[in-house]
C-alpha positions as CSV (number, residue, x, y, z in Angstrom):
1,M,21.6,15.9,-22.9
2,S,23.5,14.0,-20.2
3,A,25.1,17.4,-19.1
4,F,22.0,18.7,-18.2
5,A,20.2,15.6,-16.5
6,S,23.8,15.0,-14.2
7,S,24.2,18.9,-13.5
8,N,23.2,20.3,-10.2
9,L,20.2,22.5,-11.0
10,V,20.4,25.0,-7.9
11,G,20.4,28.3,-9.0
12,K,19.5,27.7,-12.6
13,T,15.6,28.2,-14.4
14,V,13.8,25.4,-15.9
15,D,11.7,26.1,-19.2
16,D,12.2,29.9,-18.5
17,R,9.6,29.3,-15.4
18,Y,10.8,27.2,-12.5
19,E,13.5,28.8,-10.5
20,V,15.4,26.1,-8.7
21,T,16.4,26.9,-5.2
22,D,17.2,23.7,-3.6
23,R,18.0,19.7,-4.0
24,L,15.6,17.8,-1.9
25,H,16.4,14.3,-2.7
26,E,18.9,12.0,-4.6
27,G,16.9,8.8,-5.4
28,G,17.3,5.8,-7.6
29,M,15.5,7.3,-10.6
30,G,16.2,10.7,-10.5
31,T,16.6,14.0,-8.8
32,V,14.4,15.8,-6.8
33,Y,14.6,19.6,-6.6
34,L,12.4,22.6,-5.1
35,A,11.3,25.1,-7.3
36,T,9.6,28.3,-7.6
37,D,6.9,28.5,-10.2
38,T,7.5,32.2,-11.3
39,R,4.0,32.4,-13.3
40,L,1.8,31.1,-10.5
41,D,4.1,32.2,-7.3
42,R,4.2,29.1,-5.6
43,K,6.3,26.3,-4.5
44,V,6.9,23.4,-6.6
45,V,9.1,19.9,-7.1
46,V,10.9,19.6,-10.1
47,K,12.2,15.8,-11.0
48,V,14.7,15.0,-13.6
49,P,15.7,11.5,-14.3
50,H,19.3,10.3,-13.9
51,A,21.4,10.4,-16.9
52,S,22.2,6.6,-16.7
53,L,18.1,5.9,-17.3
54,L,18.2,8.8,-20.1
55,A,20.9,6.9,-21.7
56,E,18.4,3.9,-22.8
57,R,16.9,4.3,-26.2
58,G,13.4,5.5,-26.0
59,F,13.4,6.0,-22.4
60,A,12.9,9.9,-22.4
61,E,9.7,9.8,-24.8
62,R,8.3,6.9,-22.6
63,F,8.9,8.9,-19.3
64,Q,7.3,12.3,-20.9
65,R,4.3,10.2,-22.3
66,E,3.7,8.3,-18.8
67,I,4.1,11.7,-16.5
68,R,1.1,13.4,-18.7
69,S,-1.0,9.7,-17.9
70,L,0.0,10.7,-14.4
71,M,-1.5,14.3,-14.7
72,K,-5.3,12.7,-15.0
73,L,-4.9,10.9,-11.4
74,D,-7.3,13.4,-10.1
75,H,-7.4,12.0,-6.2
76,P,-7.5,14.1,-3.1
77,H,-4.2,11.9,-1.7
78,I,-2.4,11.2,-5.0
79,V,0.3,14.2,-5.6
80,K,-0.4,16.6,-8.4
81,V,1.6,16.5,-11.5
82,Y,1.4,20.1,-12.6
83,D,3.6,20.2,-15.7
84,A,5.8,18.2,-17.9
85,G,8.3,19.2,-20.7
86,K,11.8,18.9,-22.2
87,L,14.9,20.9,-21.5
88,T,17.7,20.5,-24.1
89,H,16.3,17.0,-24.8
90,V,16.1,16.1,-21.0
91,P,12.4,15.8,-19.8
92,F,11.4,16.6,-16.8
93,A,8.2,16.7,-14.4
94,V,6.9,19.4,-12.0
95,F,4.9,18.1,-9.0
96,Q,2.9,19.7,-6.1
97,Y,5.4,20.6,-3.3
98,L,4.4,19.0,0.3
99,S,5.8,21.0,2.8
100,G,4.7,18.8,5.8
101,G,7.1,15.8,5.9
102,S,6.9,12.4,5.2
103,L,5.5,9.5,7.3
104,F,8.7,8.4,8.2
105,D,9.4,11.9,9.7
106,R,6.3,11.5,11.8
107,I,7.0,8.0,12.9
108,Q,10.1,9.5,14.2
109,K,8.9,12.1,16.0
110,E,6.6,9.9,17.7
111,G,9.0,7.6,19.3
112,G,9.6,5.3,16.6
113,K,6.0,4.0,16.5
114,Q,2.5,4.9,16.4
115,E,-0.8,4.1,18.1
116,P,-3.2,2.0,16.3
117,A,-5.7,4.6,16.0
118,D,-3.2,7.0,14.2
119,V,-2.4,4.3,11.9
120,A,-6.0,3.7,11.0
121,D,-6.5,7.4,10.4
122,W,-3.9,7.6,7.8
123,L,-4.4,4.1,6.3
124,G,-7.9,4.9,5.2
125,Q,-6.6,7.6,3.2
126,I,-3.8,6.0,1.7
127,S,-6.0,2.9,0.7
128,G,-8.5,4.8,-0.9
129,A,-5.5,6.6,-3.0
130,L,-4.1,2.9,-4.0
131,D,-7.3,1.6,-5.0
132,F,-8.1,4.7,-7.2
133,M,-4.5,4.0,-8.9
134,H,-5.6,0.4,-9.3
135,S,-9.1,1.3,-11.0
136,K,-6.6,2.9,-13.7
137,N,-4.6,-0.3,-14.2
138,L,-1.4,1.1,-12.4
139,L,0.6,-0.2,-9.8
140,H,2.6,2.2,-7.5
141,R,5.2,-0.5,-6.4
142,D,7.2,1.5,-4.0
143,V,4.9,2.0,-1.4
144,K,6.9,2.9,2.1
145,P,6.5,5.9,5.0
146,G,9.1,7.8,3.0
147,N,6.9,8.3,-0.4
148,L,3.7,9.2,1.9
149,L,3.9,12.9,2.5
150,Y,1.8,15.1,4.4
151,D,0.7,18.5,2.9
152,E,0.3,21.8,4.9
153,A,-3.2,20.9,6.3
154,G,-2.3,17.6,7.7
155,H,-3.4,15.4,5.0
156,L,-1.4,12.2,3.7
157,I,-0.4,11.9,0.0
158,L,0.7,9.0,-1.8
159,A,3.9,10.3,-3.9
160,D,6.9,9.2,-5.9
161,F,5.4,7.5,-9.1
162,G,9.2,6.6,-10.0
163,V,8.5,2.9,-10.7
164,V,4.9,3.1,-11.5
165,K,4.1,0.0,-13.9
166,P,0.5,-0.6,-15.8
167,T,-1.2,-3.8,-14.7
168,Q,-2.2,-4.3,-18.2
169,R,0.6,-4.3,-20.8
170,S,0.7,-3.0,-24.4
171,E,3.4,-2.1,-26.6
172,H,3.9,1.2,-25.1
173,D,4.2,0.3,-21.3
174,L,6.5,2.2,-19.3
175,E,9.7,0.6,-17.5
176,L,11.4,3.6,-15.5
177,T,13.9,1.2,-13.9
178,M,17.1,0.4,-15.0
179,K,17.9,-3.1,-16.5
180,G,19.0,-5.5,-13.8
181,Q,17.8,-3.1,-11.3
182,I,15.2,-4.4,-8.7
183,P,12.1,-1.8,-8.9
184,G,10.8,-0.5,-5.4
185,S,12.4,-1.3,-1.9
186,P,13.1,-4.9,-1.1
187,E,11.8,-4.8,2.3
188,F,8.5,-3.5,1.4
189,M,8.5,-5.8,-1.6
190,A,5.7,-8.8,-1.6
191,P,7.2,-12.5,-1.9
192,E,5.6,-12.8,-5.4
193,S,7.9,-10.1,-6.6
194,T,10.8,-12.9,-7.2
195,G,8.8,-15.3,-9.0
196,T,6.6,-13.5,-11.8
197,D,6.7,-10.1,-13.4
198,D,2.9,-10.3,-13.7
199,L,1.8,-8.6,-10.5
200,S,-1.6,-7.5,-9.1
201,P,-2.9,-4.8,-7.0
202,A,-2.3,-7.2,-3.8
203,Y,1.0,-6.3,-4.5
204,D,1.0,-2.8,-3.3
205,Q,-1.3,-4.0,-0.5
206,Y,1.4,-5.8,0.7
207,A,3.9,-2.9,1.0
208,L,1.0,-1.0,3.0
209,G,0.8,-3.7,5.1
210,V,4.6,-3.8,5.6
211,T,4.1,-0.1,6.3
212,A,1.3,-0.4,8.9
213,Y,3.7,-3.2,10.8
214,L,6.3,-0.7,11.1
215,A,4.4,2.3,12.2
216,L,2.8,-0.1,14.8
217,T,6.0,-1.7,16.1
218,G,9.0,0.2,15.2
219,Q,10.1,-3.1,13.5
220,L,9.9,-4.9,9.9
221,P,8.0,-8.3,9.8
222,V,11.5,-10.1,8.8
223,T,14.9,-9.5,9.5
224,Y,17.8,-9.9,7.0
225,K,21.1,-9.4,6.1
226,N,20.9,-8.7,2.3
227,T,18.5,-7.8,-0.6
228,L,18.0,-11.7,-1.4
229,E,17.7,-12.8,2.1
230,A,14.8,-10.1,2.7
231,L,13.0,-11.5,-0.5
232,V,13.3,-15.1,0.4
233,R,11.9,-14.6,4.1
234,K,9.0,-12.7,3.3
235,K,7.1,-15.7,3.5
236,D,7.7,-16.2,7.5
237,P,6.8,-13.0,9.4
238,R,7.1,-12.5,12.8
239,P,3.7,-12.4,14.4
240,I,2.8,-8.5,15.2
241,L,1.5,-9.6,18.5
242,A,5.3,-11.0,19.2
243,V,6.8,-7.9,18.5
244,N,4.1,-5.4,20.0
245,P,1.5,-7.4,22.8
246,S,-0.2,-4.0,23.0
247,V,-1.8,-3.6,19.5
248,P,-5.4,-4.8,19.5
249,P,-6.0,-8.2,18.5
250,G,-8.5,-7.1,15.4
251,V,-5.6,-4.9,14.5
252,A,-3.1,-7.5,14.4
253,A,-5.0,-10.1,12.3
254,A,-5.5,-7.3,9.5
255,V,-2.3,-6.8,9.4
256,M,-1.0,-10.1,9.1
257,R,-3.7,-10.7,6.6
258,A,-2.4,-7.9,4.3
259,L,1.0,-9.5,4.8
260,S,-0.2,-13.0,3.6
261,S,2.4,-14.6,1.3
262,K,-0.3,-15.7,-1.1
263,P,-1.8,-12.7,-3.1
264,E,-5.2,-14.2,-3.1
265,D,-5.0,-14.5,0.9
266,R,-4.7,-10.8,1.5
267,F,-8.0,-8.7,1.4
268,A,-9.6,-8.1,-1.9
269,D,-8.5,-4.2,-2.2
270,C,-6.5,-1.8,0.3
271,K,-9.8,-0.4,1.4
272,G,-11.0,-3.9,2.9
273,F,-7.7,-3.9,4.6
274,A,-8.0,-0.3,6.2
275,E,-11.6,-0.9,7.3
276,A,-10.5,-4.2,9.0
277,V,-7.9,-2.3,10.7
278,K,-10.4,0.2,11.8
279,A,-12.9,-2.3,13.4
280,G,-10.0,-3.6,15.4
281,V,-9.3,-0.3,16.6
282,E,-12.7,-0.2,17.8
283,G,-12.6,-3.3,19.5
284,A,-14.3,-5.4,16.5
285,P,-12.5,-8.5,15.2
286,A,-11.4,-7.9,11.5
287,P,-14.2,-9.7,9.2
288,G,-13.1,-13.6,8.8
289,A,-10.4,-13.0,11.7
290,P,-11.2,-15.4,14.8
291,G,-13.7,-13.8,16.9
292,A,-15.7,-11.9,14.4
293,P,-19.3,-12.4,14.8
294,E,-21.8,-15.0,13.5
295,A,-23.4,-14.6,10.3
296,P,-27.1,-14.1,11.2
297,A,-29.5,-17.3,11.0
298,P,-31.1,-18.0,7.6
299,A,-34.6,-16.8,6.8
300,A,-37.2,-19.1,8.2
301,A,-38.3,-22.0,5.6
302,A,-40.7,-24.5,5.3
303,P,-39.6,-27.8,7.1
304,I,-37.9,-30.2,5.0
305,E,-36.7,-34.1,5.3
306,V,-33.1,-34.1,6.7
307,S,-32.5,-37.3,4.7
308,D,-33.3,-35.4,1.6
309,L,-30.3,-33.0,2.3
310,T,-28.0,-35.6,1.2
311,F,-29.1,-35.6,-2.2
312,G,-29.7,-31.7,-2.3
313,K,-33.4,-32.2,-2.2
314,K,-36.2,-29.8,-0.3
315,K,-39.4,-31.3,0.7
316,E,-42.2,-30.0,2.7
317,K,-43.7,-32.6,5.3
318,K,-47.5,-32.8,5.4
319,K,-49.0,-30.9,8.2
320,K,-52.9,-30.0,8.5
321,D,-52.2,-26.2,9.0
322,P,-48.8,-25.5,7.6
323,E,-47.8,-21.9,8.6
324,P,-46.9,-19.7,5.7
325,A,-43.4,-19.4,4.9
326,A,-41.4,-16.2,5.4
327,E,-41.3,-13.5,2.7
328,G,-38.5,-13.5,0.3
329,P,-36.2,-16.6,-0.8
330,M,-34.2,-18.8,1.7
331,R,-30.4,-17.4,2.2
332,T,-27.5,-19.6,2.2
333,A,-25.1,-19.3,5.1
334,S,-22.7,-17.9,2.5
335,E,-25.1,-15.3,1.4
336,S,-25.9,-14.0,4.8
337,I,-22.2,-13.8,5.6
338,T,-22.0,-11.7,2.4
339,L,-24.5,-9.5,3.9
340,A,-23.2,-8.9,7.1
341,F,-19.6,-8.4,6.1
342,G,-19.0,-7.9,2.4
343,A,-17.7,-10.5,0.1
344,A,-17.7,-14.2,2.1
345,R,-14.2,-15.4,2.9
346,P,-12.8,-18.9,4.0
347,A,-12.6,-18.6,7.8
348,E,-9.2,-18.4,9.1
349,P,-7.3,-20.8,11.8
350,A,-8.4,-20.1,15.1
351,A,-6.3,-17.9,17.0
352,K,-4.0,-18.9,19.7
353,P,-5.2,-17.5,23.2
354,L,-3.6,-14.1,24.0
355,G,-1.1,-13.7,26.4
356,K,2.8,-12.7,27.3
357,P,4.4,-13.6,24.1
358,D,7.0,-16.7,24.6
359,P,10.7,-15.4,25.4
360,A,11.7,-17.6,22.8
361,Q,9.3,-16.3,20.0
362,A,10.4,-12.5,21.1
363,A,11.4,-10.2,18.2
364,P,15.0,-9.9,18.2
365,P,16.7,-6.2,18.5
366,V,16.7,-4.6,14.9
367,P,20.0,-5.4,13.5
368,G,22.3,-3.2,11.5
369,G,22.3,-2.8,7.7
370,M,19.1,-2.1,5.7
371,Q,16.6,-2.6,8.6
372,T,18.4,0.0,10.8
373,Q,18.4,2.5,7.7
374,I,14.9,2.9,7.6
375,L,14.6,4.4,11.0
376,T,17.9,6.3,11.0
377,K,18.0,8.0,7.3
378,P,17.9,11.7,6.9
379,A,14.4,13.0,6.7
380,R,12.8,14.1,3.5
381,T,11.7,17.9,3.6
382,G,9.0,17.4,0.8
383,G,8.4,17.0,-2.8
384,N,8.2,13.8,-5.1
């Protein structure tokens, strides 16, 4: 079993169908190969778990079962899973081949960072994919530029489901990680990952926020020397405008909200985050951000005694010819906000006046180590 899992499959045929032509990527969970589906005459990606994972009791069965469940995720911005099987007791999965490179590659080609409008464009695509996963009670747990891949038509696709985890536990839950191994990439992990294993969709939103921050600035929200420091310092991200003052204020406010240390302070879903960034690009502040339009005034109603407000009573003043009240029930201020912007949220503190960033707060140069590797690691050519 382990011989097949640990061997190089280049030049071999898997399941009498998939001719392996190249090794694309060696990740923490397994090896990714480029192959040709001889039955359908198309390029595909074959993924085989590491032998160390297969040594864990029950892993092979759980892997195959979970891959089959991922095959049911039918979304235009989620990589397609074509097939799953076993070869000499070793499970494998066959994925859609994405030939357009990764978002990581695209950021590099554009000089290390992107224009806000470009970020808003791909953010809208990936936010829908993540929300769809979350609606199926699944977390991705490894959202980052290297796992967002372009297809031939230029659409961005959510890929690499090596550490997917159900949001609702059952006796058949899949844990595609080795014991003692941190799932995902530390620089993109939310602060709550250190305190609980009970994670919510807000976890993926945080990683999406880090990805957007990196695309807009070319840097990470925090600097660190090791994994532990990276996780601890997540609660104090550098303001995005201190790193790149040219980012529109509404976009900056939206990204910083997605990076909130408390999950409940982030957006209700990833779509809300993407819409706020788009609004910021178009010049409108993100809903709930300083400078956002005020809610419309409540509908007109009969005059009430001011003194009665203290006790929650409403009482009409006596008038000779009272004017008829406006049609429909009176809306509260919070209801009006909901109609204008969606679910009402507490107002955020007023933003400081914009201007040149304080040199003392300016972002330090990108240090070496893990952070530098994010912008210098070899580009992936596709696959999952």
